[in-house]
gemmi code that builds the backbone of each chain (N, CA, C; Angstrom):
import gemmi

chains = {
    "A": [
        ("MET", (51.822, 21.011, -128.336), (53.174, 20.956, -127.771), (53.078, 20.586, -126.296)),
        ("SER", (53.796, 19.586, -125.905), (53.734, 19.172, -124.517), (55.097, 19.346, -123.858)),
        ("HIS", (55.103, 19.908, -122.681), (56.339, 20.097, -121.937), (56.276, 19.249, -120.677)),
        ("HIS", (57.413, 18.687, -120.322), (57.456, 17.925, -119.084), (57.265, 18.858, -117.908)),
        ("GLU", (56.579, 18.350, -116.880), (56.328, 19.173, -115.704), (57.631, 19.435, -114.952)),
        ("HIS", (57.760, 20.645, -114.453), (58.939, 21.005, -113.673), (58.923, 20.238, -112.345)),
        ("PRO", (60.084, 19.814, -111.843), (60.120, 19.060, -110.581), (59.469, 19.804, -109.421)),
        ("ASN", (59.535, 21.132, -109.424), (58.892, 21.879, -108.341), (57.366, 21.801, -108.420)),
        ("ALA", (56.829, 21.660, -109.636), (55.387, 21.463, -109.775), (54.998, 20.081, -109.259)),
        ("THR", (55.818, 19.093, -109.564), (55.559, 17.741, -109.065), (55.591, 17.718, -107.543)),
        ("LEU", (56.554, 18.440, -106.968), (56.653, 18.539, -105.508), (55.365, 19.129, -104.927)),
        ("ALA", (54.848, 20.190, -105.561), (53.627, 20.836, -105.059), (52.436, 19.887, -105.139)),
        ("ARG", (52.369, 19.099, -106.216), (51.262, 18.134, -106.335), (51.374, 17.059, -105.245)),
        ("GLU", (52.593, 16.612, -104.967), (52.789, 15.620, -103.896), (52.339, 16.183, -102.551)),
        ("MET", (52.691, 17.457, -102.312), (52.305, 18.100, -101.053), (50.790, 18.165, -100.941)),
        ("ASP", (50.143, 18.549, -102.036), (48.687, 18.661, -102.032), (48.045, 17.306, -101.727)),
        ("ALA", (48.570, 16.251, -102.356), (47.997, 14.913, -102.151), (48.200, 14.460, -100.708)),
        ("LYS", (49.371, 14.764, -100.164), (49.652, 14.333, -98.794), (48.789, 15.095, -97.786)),
        ("MET", (48.567, 16.391, -98.053), (47.716, 17.175, -97.159), (46.274, 16.685, -97.208)),
        ("LYS", (45.834, 16.266, -98.397), (44.474, 15.720, -98.499), (44.348, 14.422, -97.698)),
        ("ALA", (45.419, 13.623, -97.719), (45.372, 12.314, -97.057), (45.586, 12.428, -95.550)),
        ("GLU", (46.468, 13.355, -95.143), (46.897, 13.363, -93.737), (46.514, 14.621, -92.985)),
        ("GLY", (46.004, 15.631, -93.697), (45.647, 16.877, -93.025), (46.705, 17.944, -93.229)),
        ("PRO", (46.381, 19.187, -92.838), (47.279, 20.321, -93.129), (48.643, 20.217, -92.472)),
        ("GLN", (48.738, 19.457, -91.366), (50.032, 19.357, -90.702), (51.075, 18.653, -91.580)),
        ("ALA", (50.604, 17.924, -92.599), (51.534, 17.245, -93.505), (52.377, 18.231, -94.293)),
        ("MET", (51.923, 19.470, -94.352), (52.696, 20.478, -95.067), (54.078, 20.694, -94.440)),
        ("ALA", (54.185, 20.401, -93.151), (55.451, 20.639, -92.446), (56.622, 19.950, -93.144)),
        ("ASP", (56.353, 18.808, -93.778), (57.431, 18.075, -94.451), (57.976, 18.824, -95.665)),
        ("TYR", (57.224, 19.814, -96.132), (57.597, 20.498, -97.377), (58.004, 21.951, -97.150)),
        ("VAL", (58.075, 22.372, -95.898), (58.322, 23.774, -95.573), (59.710, 23.918, -94.945)),
        ("ALA", (60.472, 24.911, -95.400), (61.800, 25.167, -94.828), (61.669, 25.719, -93.410)),
        ("ASP", (62.669, 25.452, -92.593), (62.626, 25.929, -91.203), (62.458, 27.442, -91.130)),
        ("ASP", (63.043, 28.159, -92.091), (63.009, 29.625, -92.052), (61.992, 30.196, -93.046)),
        ("VAL", (60.925, 29.450, -93.292), (59.910, 29.883, -94.266), (59.343, 31.261, -93.902)),
        ("GLU", (59.054, 32.047, -94.943), (58.296, 33.294, -94.768), (56.941, 33.079, -95.421)),
        ("TRP", (55.891, 33.094, -94.620), (54.554, 32.720, -95.089), (53.659, 33.959, -95.069)),
        ("HIS", (53.437, 34.528, -96.246), (52.643, 35.759, -96.366), (51.177, 35.389, -96.530)),
        ("GLU", (50.308, 36.035, -95.754), (48.868, 35.780, -95.855), (48.143, 37.055, -96.260)),
        ("ILE", (47.083, 36.893, -97.019), (46.216, 38.028, -97.370), (45.716, 38.672, -96.078)),
        ("GLY", (45.828, 39.988, -95.992), (45.317, 40.704, -94.821), (46.300, 40.878, -93.698)),
        ("ARG", (47.491, 40.285, -93.797), (48.537, 40.462, -92.780), (49.676, 41.260, -93.381)),
        ("ALA", (50.048, 42.334, -92.718), (51.125, 43.180, -93.228), (52.472, 42.457, -93.151)),
        ("GLU", (52.652, 41.646, -92.132), (53.920, 40.944, -91.950), (53.718, 39.443, -92.154)),
        ("PRO", (54.714, 38.774, -92.718), (54.577, 37.322, -92.884), (54.731, 36.588, -91.547)),
        ("ILE", (54.242, 35.364, -91.536), (54.557, 34.452, -90.433), (55.950, 33.912, -90.719)),
        ("ARG", (56.840, 34.029, -89.760), (58.246, 33.682, -90.003), (58.602, 32.395, -89.268)),
        ("GLY", (58.956, 31.369, -90.028), (59.448, 30.126, -89.459), (58.399, 29.029, -89.427)),
        ("LYS", (58.897, 27.806, -89.562), (58.004, 26.647, -89.605), (57.234, 26.473, -88.295)),
        ("ALA", (57.904, 26.757, -87.163), (57.245, 26.569, -85.873), (56.065, 27.526, -85.720)),
        ("ALA", (56.273, 28.789, -86.103), (55.190, 29.772, -86.008), (54.045, 29.412, -86.947)),
        ("LEU", (54.386, 28.871, -88.097), (53.353, 28.479, -89.064), (52.541, 27.298, -88.517)),
        ("ALA", (53.237, 26.365, -87.875), (52.534, 25.227, -87.276), (51.561, 25.706, -86.202)),
        ("GLU", (51.968, 26.705, -85.425), (51.071, 27.283, -84.410), (49.852, 27.911, -85.065)),
        ("ARG", (50.091, 28.599, -86.184), (48.999, 29.250, -86.913), (47.975, 28.212, -87.374)),
        ("TRP", (48.464, 27.126, -87.958), (47.558, 26.084, -88.447), (46.820, 25.420, -87.279)),
        ("ALA", (47.529, 25.177, -86.196), (46.890, 24.545, -85.028), (45.813, 25.471, -84.466)),
        ("GLY", (46.086, 26.773, -84.458), (45.113, 27.730, -83.949), (43.844, 27.728, -84.766)),
        ("MET", (43.989, 27.648, -86.091), (42.810, 27.602, -86.970), (41.996, 26.339, -86.681)),
        ("SER", (42.705, 25.240, -86.490), (42.032, 23.972, -86.220), (41.309, 24.028, -84.875)),
        ("ASP", (41.969, 24.652, -83.875), (41.365, 24.762, -82.550), (40.085, 25.595, -82.582)),
        ("MET", (40.019, 26.543, -83.527), (38.827, 27.387, -83.634), (37.710, 26.683, -84.407)),
        ("GLY", (37.949, 25.437, -84.789), (36.920, 24.665, -85.488), (36.947, 24.838, -86.987)),
        ("GLY", (38.025, 25.421, -87.502), (38.113, 25.660, -88.935), (38.582, 24.425, -89.680)),
        ("SER", (38.042, 24.225, -90.852), (38.542, 23.152, -91.704), (38.583, 23.645, -93.143)),
        ("PHE", (39.585, 23.192, -93.874), (39.788, 23.609, -95.255), (39.651, 22.409, -96.173)),
        ("SER", (39.108, 22.656, -97.351), (39.296, 21.697, -98.441), (39.819, 22.483, -99.640)),
        ("VAL", (40.735, 21.873, -100.341), (41.441, 22.574, -101.414), (41.320, 21.772, -102.696)),
        ("ASP", (40.879, 22.450, -103.749), (40.830, 21.843, -105.074), (41.960, 22.457, -105.899)),
        ("LEU", (42.944, 21.647, -106.223), (44.093, 22.135, -106.992), (43.733, 22.131, -108.476)),
        ("HIS", (43.537, 23.320, -109.019), (43.116, 23.450, -110.422), (44.291, 23.198, -111.363)),
        ("ASP", (45.443, 23.759, -111.026), (46.647, 23.530, -111.825), (47.848, 23.976, -111.003)),
        ("VAL", (49.006, 23.516, -111.386), (50.256, 23.988, -110.776), (51.284, 24.155, -111.887)),
        ("ILE", (51.936, 25.304, -111.861), (52.875, 25.675, -112.918), (54.160, 26.135, -112.226)),
        ("ALA", (55.310, 25.759, -112.784), (56.548, 26.082, -112.083), (57.700, 26.274, -113.055)),
        ("ASN", (58.658, 27.036, -112.592), (59.974, 27.062, -113.211), (61.013, 26.988, -112.082)),
        ("ASP", (62.264, 27.277, -112.376), (63.289, 27.130, -111.344), (63.112, 28.128, -110.198)),
        ("ASP", (62.418, 29.235, -110.441), (62.318, 30.301, -109.438), (60.984, 30.329, -108.695)),
        ("HIS", (59.905, 29.975, -109.372), (58.576, 30.091, -108.772), (57.719, 28.857, -109.041)),
        ("VAL", (56.887, 28.550, -108.046), (55.795, 27.596, -108.215), (54.501, 28.373, -107.988)),
        ("VAL", (53.547, 28.224, -108.896), (52.243, 28.857, -108.717), (51.173, 27.773, -108.762)),
        ("GLU", (50.435, 27.667, -107.671), (49.276, 26.780, -107.628), (48.021, 27.624, -107.833)),
        ("LEU", (47.130, 27.165, -108.705), (45.810, 27.779, -108.851), (44.831, 26.919, -108.066)),
        ("VAL", (44.223, 27.524, -107.057), (43.500, 26.763, -106.044), (42.098, 27.333, -105.851)),
        ("THR", (41.129, 26.465, -105.690), (39.832, 26.863, -105.135), (39.752, 26.267, -103.739)),
        ("ALA", (39.646, 27.128, -102.748), (39.620, 26.689, -101.350), (38.225, 26.901, -100.776)),
        ("THR", (37.803, 25.948, -99.971), (36.557, 26.110, -99.220), (36.888, 25.949, -97.748)),
        ("VAL", (36.547, 26.964, -96.976), (36.806, 26.912, -95.541), (35.470, 26.904, -94.817)),
        ("THR", (35.397, 26.039, -93.828), (34.211, 25.970, -92.977), (34.620, 26.359, -91.567)),
        ("MET", (33.910, 27.322, -91.026), (34.195, 27.800, -89.671), (32.857, 27.882, -88.946)),
        ("GLY", (32.602, 26.925, -88.047), (31.286, 26.856, -87.408), (30.233, 26.588, -88.464)),
        ("ASP", (29.232, 27.451, -88.523), (28.161, 27.234, -89.497), (28.364, 28.062, -90.763)),
        ("LYS", (29.558, 28.660, -90.901), (29.831, 29.479, -92.085), (30.761, 28.747, -93.048)),
        ("THR", (30.449, 28.854, -94.330), (31.297, 28.265, -95.376), (31.614, 29.339, -96.402)),
        ("PHE", (32.862, 29.339, -96.838), (33.322, 30.371, -97.764), (34.225, 29.719, -98.800)),
        ("THR", (33.944, 29.983, -100.075), (34.756, 29.438, -101.166), (35.425, 30.586, -101.898)),
        ("TYR", (36.709, 30.444, -102.147), (37.462, 31.515, -102.809), (38.600, 30.896, -103.618)),
        ("ARG", (39.105, 31.697, -104.554), (40.181, 31.225, -105.433), (41.463, 31.988, -105.132)),
        ("THR", (42.565, 31.281, -105.154), (43.850, 31.944, -104.971), (44.875, 31.424, -105.970)),
        ("ALA", (45.854, 32.286, -106.229), (47.117, 31.855, -106.822), (48.098, 31.786, -105.662)),
        ("GLU", (48.566, 30.591, -105.366), (49.539, 30.381, -104.292), (50.927, 30.436, -104.927)),
        ("ILE", (51.671, 31.464, -104.582), (52.966, 31.723, -105.224), (54.063, 31.362, -104.241)),
        ("MET", (54.959, 30.489, -104.666), (55.962, 29.978, -103.727), (57.371, 30.025, -104.304)),
        ("HIS", (58.309, 30.250, -103.402), (59.714, 30.006, -103.696), (60.067, 28.633, -103.125)),
        ("VAL", (60.803, 27.860, -103.882), (61.237, 26.540, -103.426), (62.760, 26.479, -103.504)),
        ("ARG", (63.374, 26.010, -102.415), (64.841, 25.841, -102.390), (65.133, 24.464, -101.826)),
        ("ASP", (65.896, 23.688, -102.550), (66.289, 22.339, -102.098), (65.073, 21.500, -101.701)),
        ("GLY", (64.012, 21.614, -102.494), (62.840, 20.779, -102.254), (61.942, 21.247, -101.121)),
        ("LYS", (62.188, 22.436, -100.584), (61.351, 22.960, -99.497), (60.830, 24.348, -99.868)),
        ("ILE", (59.621, 24.656, -99.394), (59.044, 25.990, -99.618), (59.722, 26.972, -98.667)),
        ("THR", (60.307, 28.015, -99.242), (60.986, 29.025, -98.408), (60.159, 30.301, -98.279)),
        ("ALA", (59.207, 30.512, -99.179), (58.328, 31.682, -99.074), (57.037, 31.388, -99.820)),
        ("ARG", (55.965, 31.990, -99.331), (54.651, 31.815, -99.965), (53.875, 33.124, -99.871)),
        ("TRP", (53.204, 33.463, -100.993), (52.274, 34.581, -101.046), (50.953, 34.043, -101.608)),
        ("ALA", (49.841, 34.657, -101.218), (48.541, 34.292, -101.785), (47.917, 35.528, -102.431)),
        ("PHE", (47.540, 35.394, -103.679), (46.838, 36.458, -104.405), (45.441, 35.932, -104.733)),
        ("SER", (44.473, 36.853, -104.798), (43.114, 36.441, -105.142), (42.423, 37.545, -105.925)),
        ("ASP", (41.191, 37.243, -106.371), (40.453, 38.251, -107.141), (39.526, 39.085, -106.259)),
        ("ASP", (39.412, 38.745, -104.972), (38.596, 39.549, -104.061), (39.139, 39.371, -102.641)),
        ("THR", (40.204, 40.101, -102.339), (40.830, 39.919, -101.022), (39.974, 40.537, -99.920)),
        ("ALA", (39.118, 41.502, -100.256), (38.249, 42.091, -99.226), (37.309, 41.030, -98.653)),
        ("ALA", (36.771, 40.181, -99.519), (35.868, 39.121, -99.058), (36.625, 38.123, -98.171)),
        ("ILE", (37.872, 37.839, -98.531), (38.686, 36.918, -97.732), (38.982, 37.538, -96.367)),
        ("ASN", (39.357, 38.805, -96.364), (39.655, 39.476, -95.090), (38.422, 39.518, -94.193)),
        ("GLU", (37.263, 39.729, -94.805), (36.029, 39.801, -94.007), (35.745, 38.442, -93.362)),
        ("PHE", (35.914, 37.375, -94.131), (35.602, 36.046, -93.578), (36.561, 35.678, -92.440)),
        ("PHE", (37.834, 35.997, -92.654), (38.845, 35.570, -91.677), (39.109, 36.624, -90.597)),
        ("ALA", (38.307, 37.663, -90.545), (38.538, 38.728, -89.563), (38.600, 38.153, -88.152)),
        ("GLY", (39.669, 38.500, -87.451), (39.817, 38.059, -86.073), (40.462, 36.700, -85.909)),
        ("MET", (40.767, 36.029, -87.028), (41.369, 34.682, -86.919), (42.875, 34.756, -87.094)),
    ],
    "B": [
        ("MET", (65.950, 23.736, -118.931), (64.589, 23.553, -119.426), (64.192, 24.796, -120.236)),
        ("THR", (63.786, 24.608, -121.468), (63.432, 25.747, -122.311), (62.089, 26.338, -121.859)),
        ("GLU", (61.934, 27.634, -122.139), (60.708, 28.308, -121.731), (59.543, 27.859, -122.610)),
        ("HIS", (58.395, 27.715, -121.989), (57.191, 27.350, -122.731), (56.817, 28.488, -123.685)),
        ("PRO", (56.332, 28.179, -124.901), (55.988, 29.252, -125.849), (54.926, 30.213, -125.321)),
        ("SER", (54.044, 29.752, -124.448), (53.054, 30.672, -123.876), (53.727, 31.695, -122.965)),
        ("ALA", (54.791, 31.288, -122.285), (55.538, 32.241, -121.447), (56.187, 33.308, -122.328)),
        ("THR", (56.724, 32.878, -123.450), (57.345, 33.836, -124.375), (56.306, 34.821, -124.900)),
        ("LEU", (55.100, 34.320, -125.223), (54.018, 35.196, -125.701), (53.689, 36.269, -124.663)),
        ("ILE", (53.614, 35.863, -123.404), (53.252, 36.820, -122.349), (54.378, 37.837, -122.149)),
        ("ARG", (55.615, 37.399, -122.214), (56.739, 38.357, -122.126), (56.637, 39.399, -123.248)),
        ("GLN", (56.304, 38.946, -124.438), (56.178, 39.874, -125.573), (55.016, 40.844, -125.349)),
        ("GLY", (53.931, 40.354, -124.750), (52.780, 41.209, -124.493), (53.078, 42.301, -123.487)),
        ("LEU", (53.786, 41.943, -122.416), (54.147, 42.953, -121.415), (55.094, 43.991, -122.002)),
        ("ALA", (55.997, 43.533, -122.845), (56.904, 44.479, -123.502), (56.120, 45.445, -124.391)),
        ("ALA", (55.103, 44.930, -125.097), (54.263, 45.783, -125.946), (53.517, 46.810, -125.104)),
        ("LEU", (52.984, 46.367, -123.957), (52.271, 47.288, -123.064), (53.189, 48.436, -122.649)),
        ("ASN", (54.415, 48.079, -122.285), (55.328, 49.096, -121.748), (55.818, 50.076, -122.817)),
        ("ARG", (55.802, 49.661, -124.084), (56.199, 50.623, -125.122), (54.971, 51.258, -125.779)),
        ("GLY", (53.774, 50.964, -125.226), (52.555, 51.582, -125.720), (52.105, 51.079, -127.067)),
        ("ASP", (52.499, 49.879, -127.426), (52.168, 49.305, -128.735), (50.822, 48.578, -128.639)),
        ("ILE", (49.745, 49.334, -128.772), (48.405, 48.784, -128.601), (48.089, 47.750, -129.682)),
        ("GLN", (48.589, 47.970, -130.895), (48.313, 47.025, -131.979), (48.923, 45.663, -131.674)),
        ("ALA", (50.142, 45.678, -131.144), (50.787, 44.400, -130.800), (50.012, 43.692, -129.700)),
        ("LEU", (49.476, 44.472, -128.747), (48.657, 43.870, -127.690), (47.393, 43.246, -128.290)),
        ("ALA", (46.746, 43.984, -129.189), (45.517, 43.470, -129.807), (45.795, 42.199, -130.596)),
        ("ASP", (46.940, 42.160, -131.260), (47.273, 41.013, -132.101), (47.446, 39.725, -131.301)),
        ("MET", (47.741, 39.861, -129.999), (47.971, 38.645, -129.209), (46.684, 38.122, -128.561)),
        ("LEU", (45.551, 38.815, -128.793), (44.280, 38.403, -128.192), (43.440, 37.619, -129.190)),
        ("ALA", (42.784, 36.564, -128.707), (41.799, 35.865, -129.532), (40.577, 36.761, -129.723)),
        ("ASP", (39.888, 36.620, -130.860), (38.711, 37.456, -131.124), (37.661, 37.312, -130.026)),
        ("ASP", (37.551, 36.101, -129.451), (36.517, 35.852, -128.439), (37.114, 35.840, -127.021)),
        ("VAL", (38.153, 36.619, -126.802), (38.817, 36.655, -125.495), (37.813, 37.002, -124.391)),
        ("GLU", (38.004, 36.355, -123.232), (37.253, 36.730, -122.014), (38.243, 37.395, -121.080)),
        ("TRP", (38.035, 38.663, -120.797), (39.004, 39.468, -120.061), (38.417, 39.821, -118.697)),
        ("HIS", (38.842, 39.108, -117.676), (38.326, 39.316, -116.320), (39.177, 40.364, -115.620)),
        ("GLU", (38.522, 41.318, -114.968), (39.242, 42.376, -114.260), (38.846, 42.387, -112.794)),
        ("ILE", (39.785, 42.742, -111.955), (39.501, 42.935, -110.531), (38.418, 44.010, -110.409)),
        ("GLY", (37.382, 43.715, -109.632), (36.330, 44.697, -109.389), (35.173, 44.638, -110.368)),
        ("ARG", (35.276, 43.814, -111.399), (34.168, 43.643, -112.339), (33.589, 42.243, -112.166)),
        ("ALA", (32.269, 42.167, -111.947), (31.637, 40.861, -111.740), (31.648, 40.031, -113.020)),
        ("GLU", (31.506, 40.701, -114.158), (31.458, 39.994, -115.433), (32.690, 40.340, -116.264)),
        ("PRO", (33.184, 39.380, -117.042), (34.340, 39.694, -117.891), (33.928, 40.561, -119.073)),
        ("ILE", (34.908, 41.195, -119.659), (34.710, 41.862, -120.944), (34.851, 40.764, -121.997)),
        ("ARG", (33.835, 40.642, -122.842), (33.799, 39.513, -123.776), (34.103, 39.988, -125.192)),
        ("GLY", (35.226, 39.540, -125.725), (35.557, 39.817, -127.114), (36.574, 40.934, -127.258)),
        ("LYS", (37.423, 40.752, -128.268), (38.470, 41.749, -128.532), (37.866, 43.102, -128.882)),
        ("ALA", (36.744, 43.082, -129.632), (36.128, 44.346, -130.050), (35.611, 45.118, -128.840)),
        ("ALA", (34.986, 44.402, -127.891), (34.466, 45.063, -126.695), (35.606, 45.630, -125.857)),
        ("LEU", (36.713, 44.895, -125.802), (37.871, 45.364, -125.035), (38.455, 46.625, -125.677)),
        ("ALA", (38.519, 46.618, -126.995), (39.040, 47.794, -127.705), (38.099, 48.988, -127.551)),
        ("ALA", (36.775, 48.716, -127.580), (35.808, 49.802, -127.441), (35.890, 50.426, -126.054)),
        ("LEU", (36.151, 49.584, -125.056), (36.208, 50.093, -123.683), (37.443, 50.950, -123.463)),
        ("TYR", (38.562, 50.461, -123.957), (39.814, 51.131, -123.632), (40.361, 51.991, -124.765)),
        ("GLY", (39.737, 51.911, -125.935), (40.186, 52.750, -127.032), (41.661, 52.531, -127.299)),
        ("GLY", (42.375, 53.622, -127.385), (43.786, 53.513, -127.716), (44.690, 53.412, -126.518)),
        ("ALA", (44.128, 53.340, -125.322), (44.968, 53.304, -124.124), (44.515, 52.163, -123.228)),
        ("PRO", (45.432, 51.586, -122.459), (45.053, 50.502, -121.564), (43.951, 50.926, -120.592)),
        ("LEU", (43.976, 52.134, -120.095), (42.912, 52.640, -119.244), (42.724, 54.121, -119.536)),
        ("PRO", (41.454, 54.586, -119.633), (41.245, 56.002, -119.910), (41.799, 56.870, -118.787)),
        ("ASP", (42.432, 57.944, -119.168), (42.961, 58.921, -118.208), (43.985, 58.316, -117.253)),
        ("SER", (44.548, 57.208, -117.604), (45.505, 56.555, -116.723), (46.719, 56.105, -117.518)),
        ("GLU", (47.786, 55.866, -116.803), (48.981, 55.297, -117.424), (49.433, 54.142, -116.545)),
        ("ILE", (49.679, 53.024, -117.157), (50.126, 51.858, -116.399), (51.427, 51.358, -116.998)),
        ("THR", (52.402, 51.141, -116.128), (53.599, 50.430, -116.547), (53.690, 49.145, -115.730)),
        ("ALA", (54.194, 48.113, -116.341), (54.224, 46.803, -115.696), (55.643, 46.249, -115.728)),
        ("GLU", (56.142, 45.919, -114.565), (57.452, 45.268, -114.485), (57.225, 43.776, -114.301)),
        ("LEU", (57.730, 43.013, -115.247), (57.527, 41.561, -115.200), (58.569, 40.939, -114.277)),
        ("HIS", (58.087, 40.376, -113.170), (58.984, 39.723, -112.213), (59.363, 38.327, -112.696)),
        ("ASP", (58.362, 37.585, -113.191), (58.631, 36.247, -113.724), (57.375, 35.786, -114.465)),
        ("VAL", (57.527, 34.781, -115.272), (56.372, 34.159, -115.921), (56.579, 32.655, -115.927)),
        ("VAL", (55.524, 31.935, -115.567), (55.546, 30.468, -115.614), (54.419, 30.023, -116.534)),
        ("ALA", (54.614, 28.914, -117.198), (53.582, 28.463, -118.141), (53.654, 26.955, -118.320)),
        ("ASN", (52.489, 26.387, -118.597), (52.408, 25.018, -119.107), (51.395, 25.027, -120.260)),
        ("ASP", (50.947, 23.864, -120.689), (50.057, 23.845, -121.856), (48.680, 24.439, -121.560)),
        ("ASP", (48.324, 24.564, -120.282), (46.995, 25.056, -119.920), (46.975, 26.503, -119.441)),
        ("HIS", (48.016, 26.928, -118.745), (48.032, 28.266, -118.149), (49.385, 28.937, -118.347)),
        ("ALA", (49.326, 30.257, -118.496), (50.524, 31.093, -118.366), (50.226, 32.106, -117.267)),
        ("ILE", (51.172, 32.290, -116.365), (50.966, 33.205, -115.240), (52.146, 34.155, -115.168)),
        ("ALA", (51.829, 35.442, -115.279), (52.857, 36.468, -115.161), (52.776, 37.075, -113.767)),
        ("LEU", (53.912, 37.151, -113.098), (53.996, 37.831, -111.803), (54.493, 39.241, -112.091)),
        ("VAL", (53.639, 40.206, -111.791), (53.836, 41.564, -112.280), (53.801, 42.559, -111.131)),
        ("GLN", (54.664, 43.547, -111.192), (54.512, 44.726, -110.334), (54.127, 45.879, -111.246)),
        ("ALA", (52.918, 46.392, -111.039), (52.390, 47.452, -111.892), (52.395, 48.779, -111.148)),
        ("THR", (52.628, 49.829, -111.890), (52.503, 51.182, -111.351), (51.486, 51.920, -112.207)),
        ("ALA", (50.419, 52.396, -111.561), (49.367, 53.136, -112.252), (49.418, 54.586, -111.807)),
        ("ARG", (49.292, 55.477, -112.778), (49.231, 56.917, -112.493), (47.916, 57.438, -113.033)),
        ("ARG", (47.211, 58.150, -112.191), (45.901, 58.686, -112.582), (45.742, 60.025, -111.890)),
        ("GLY", (45.611, 61.100, -112.678), (45.625, 62.425, -112.067), (46.957, 62.607, -111.364)),
        ("GLY", (46.932, 63.020, -110.134), (48.174, 63.178, -109.382), (48.491, 61.999, -108.496)),
        ("GLU", (47.730, 60.916, -108.654), (47.885, 59.770, -107.756), (48.698, 58.664, -108.425)),
        ("THR", (49.419, 57.923, -107.602), (50.187, 56.768, -108.085), (49.896, 55.585, -107.179)),
        ("LEU", (49.680, 54.430, -107.779), (49.500, 53.193, -107.018), (50.429, 52.137, -107.602)),
        ("THR", (51.224, 51.538, -106.740), (52.042, 50.399, -107.141), (51.447, 49.147, -106.503)),
        ("TYR", (51.222, 48.140, -107.310), (50.580, 46.923, -106.811), (51.114, 45.716, -107.571)),
        ("ARG", (50.927, 44.564, -106.969), (51.417, 43.324, -107.562), (50.246, 42.464, -108.005)),
        ("THR", (50.364, 41.849, -109.151), (49.330, 40.929, -109.604), (49.948, 39.637, -110.130)),
        ("ALA", (49.134, 38.599, -110.052), (49.377, 37.386, -110.832), (48.397, 37.460, -111.991)),
        ("GLU", (48.931, 37.633, -113.187), (48.112, 37.709, -114.399), (48.015, 36.291, -114.958)),
        ("ILE", (46.798, 35.765, -114.949), (46.582, 34.354, -115.282), (45.914, 34.280, -116.655)),
        ("PHE", (46.523, 33.531, -117.553), (46.043, 33.486, -118.934), (45.766, 32.048, -119.388)),
        ("HIS", (44.727, 31.919, -120.186), (44.586, 30.757, -121.052), (45.092, 31.161, -122.434)),
        ("VAL", (45.911, 30.313, -123.017), (46.443, 30.580, -124.354), (45.964, 29.464, -125.277)),
        ("ARG", (45.383, 29.857, -126.402), (44.877, 28.878, -127.381), (45.395, 29.278, -128.755)),
        ("ASP", (46.072, 28.369, -129.413), (46.614, 28.610, -130.765), (47.440, 29.895, -130.816)),
        ("GLY", (48.228, 30.114, -129.777), (49.134, 31.256, -129.770), (48.478, 32.584, -129.459)),
        ("LYS", (47.199, 32.566, -129.027), (46.493, 33.804, -128.676), (45.941, 33.693, -127.255)),
        ("VAL", (45.852, 34.838, -126.574), (45.260, 34.861, -125.244), (43.747, 34.713, -125.376)),
        ("ALA", (43.216, 33.640, -124.783), (41.779, 33.370, -124.877), (41.030, 33.820, -123.628)),
        ("ALA", (41.733, 33.940, -122.506), (41.109, 34.409, -121.264), (42.189, 34.945, -120.346)),
        ("ARG", (41.785, 35.905, -119.522), (42.725, 36.506, -118.565), (41.999, 36.819, -117.266)),
        ("TRP", (42.656, 36.509, -116.144), (42.208, 36.904, -114.816), (43.374, 37.624, -114.137)),
        ("ALA", (43.060, 38.525, -113.220), (44.097, 39.178, -112.425), (43.806, 38.933, -110.951)),
        ("PHE", (44.798, 38.409, -110.247), (44.711, 38.221, -108.801), (45.758, 39.125, -108.151)),
        ("SER", (45.460, 39.578, -106.927), (46.417, 40.418, -106.221), (46.318, 40.162, -104.720)),
        ("ASP", (47.223, 40.795, -103.973), (47.193, 40.606, -102.521), (46.384, 41.694, -101.823)),
        ("ASP", (45.900, 42.698, -102.563), (45.049, 43.731, -101.969), (44.163, 44.318, -103.064)),
        ("THR", (43.098, 43.601, -103.394), (42.235, 44.059, -104.485), (41.422, 45.286, -104.075)),
        ("ALA", (41.197, 45.463, -102.772), (40.434, 46.639, -102.322), (41.182, 47.920, -102.693)),
        ("ALA", (42.499, 47.923, -102.520), (43.287, 49.110, -102.867), (43.216, 49.386, -104.370)),
        ("ILE", (43.228, 48.323, -105.161), (43.141, 48.477, -106.621), (41.766, 49.011, -107.013)),
        ("ASN", (40.708, 48.446, -106.422), (39.352, 48.914, -106.734), (39.183, 50.383, -106.358)),
        ("GLU", (39.751, 50.770, -105.222), (39.623, 52.159, -104.780), (40.331, 53.097, -105.753)),
        ("PHE", (41.519, 52.696, -106.185), (42.297, 53.565, -107.075), (41.605, 53.753, -108.416)),
        ("PHE", (41.048, 52.665, -108.953), (40.470, 52.726, -110.296), (38.968, 53.028, -110.277)),
        ("ALA", (38.397, 53.345, -109.133), (36.957, 53.604, -109.044), (36.569, 54.692, -110.041)),
        ("GLY", (35.533, 54.398, -110.827), (35.029, 55.387, -111.769), (35.643, 55.315, -113.146)),
        ("THR", (36.673, 54.479, -113.328), (37.260, 54.369, -114.671), (36.415, 53.423, -115.515)),
    ],
}
model = gemmi.Model(1)
for chain_id, residues in chains.items():
    chain = gemmi.Chain(chain_id)
    for i, (resn, *xyz) in enumerate(residues, 1):
        res = gemmi.Residue()
        res.name, res.seqid = resn, gemmi.SeqId(i, " ")
        for name, pos in zip(("N", "CA", "C"), xyz):
            atom = gemmi.Atom()
            atom.name, atom.element = name, gemmi.Element(name[0])
            atom.pos, atom.b_iso = gemmi.Position(*pos), 0.0
            res.add_atom(atom)
        chain.add_residue(res)
    model.add_chain(chain)
structure = gemmi.Structure()
structure.add_model(model)
structure.setup_entities()
């Protein structure tokens, strides 16, 4: 049985392709101005596109780089879930981890994002202080 | 857009869990299911091994209820967004998971659980 992909899943795939081609700043085109961006290890989300752009720029300034392998993306009208294997390089350290990226999408823009993983302690340890 | 049949299967499974219908849960698993759990390096392999580990309850000496927030599915994956409440002794832990499933021929063939704080989950279930 084959089902057509939900438009929000197609949107997420487009975002992933554009970020691969142009870098993480390309995500700005897909994020709502009032986005709430929840990160593993942070009690409070990053609020707003401008603050998120600062966060990404800060990671880049620290010499961090990400590569993301999109394993699958599944969506309905309420949620988009990306299954991702991410590899981050920071100086001479490299760390690979898997996440489910859970997003709300409204009018073609991401309004909220959460990241779940199978070992958040390892993620928190790697990103400590960043 | 109609719901994918794998999403319907997962909704039925969560409903079975919440009414304590262990047989219905077992019926939705493939015989060779790979059941990955937070805090375990290796999956539990096979329906029989899963039944032997948990017997008649989802977790020994524990009670878990799961509130299904949403489920998304395509032909390759079904993902349930769940808020679970676990009670063990006098302790209660409420946590959120993305329950990720492979479904083959109408049966769950593999399951992974992701969360936003696996350390808290590991601490709560330590020793089970």
